[in-house]
C-alpha positions, -999 to +999 in steps of 0.1 A: -211+001+455-243-018+456-269-006+480-277-030+508-314-024+522-309-038+557-298-007+576-281-028+601-258-044+576-258-011+556-244+007+587-219-022+592-208-020+557-202+019+561-179+016+593-161-014+576-155+008+545-145+035+565-116+012+585-102+001+553-102+041+538-082+050+570-060+020+569-050+029+532-043+065+540-006+078+546+004+083+581+004+121+587-007+136+620-037+151+606-050+117+587-043+099+623-066+120+641-090+125+615-090+091+607-095+081+644-128+104+644-142+087+613-139+053+628-155+063+662-180+080+645-190+056+616-189+026+642-213+047+662-238+051+636-249+015+631-241+006+673-269+033+679-293+023+653-286-015+665-294+001+702-325+016+689-340-016+676-338-026+712-354+002+726-372+008+760-400+029+745-407+054+718-390+081+735-356+058+735-358+050+700-360+082+686-334+093+712-310+062+698-317+069+663-313+111+667-276+102+680-270+076+650-281+107+626-258+130+644-230+104+642-237+100+602-234+135+600-198+137+621-188+108+595-195+128+568-176+160+583-145+138+590-145+124+554-148+155+539-114+168+556-101+135+548-109+141+510-091+176+509-058+164+519-056+129+503-063+134+467-051+098+458-083+085+475-107+113+466-133+089+446-134+066+476-140+091+501-165+111+479-184+077+476-182+071+514-193+110+521-222+098+500-232+069+518-230+090+549-254+117+534-277+087+529-276+072+560-283+105+574-311+109+551-326+074+562-323+080+597-344+113+594-369+096+574-372+067+605-374+097+629-402+116+610-421+088+606-417+076+644-425+110+655-457+116+635-471+082+651-478+098+682 
């Protein structure tokens, strides 16, 4: 997977790839429920990042970035669960876990830099 450096686009691709993963999984009760949660949290990373860019002030910016980071952490959680139960999709799931982790770290870095400006 080639890295995209536009965070808005990168978070969009992450959400899209999570949806493709969920679509490919066998239809079991746990996959359906965990997949729904993953779809929500993965999409929320980018949505909150976009809202952060339309900030109403520094406090709003940091709050939205923290929400986006929280959603990246949550996505990582759902992906880890899905990985354990879907051995046929382990490699793809590992890639998405890595991307969720990287998004979380990028957002943390932005939060720290923004908070230190004050």
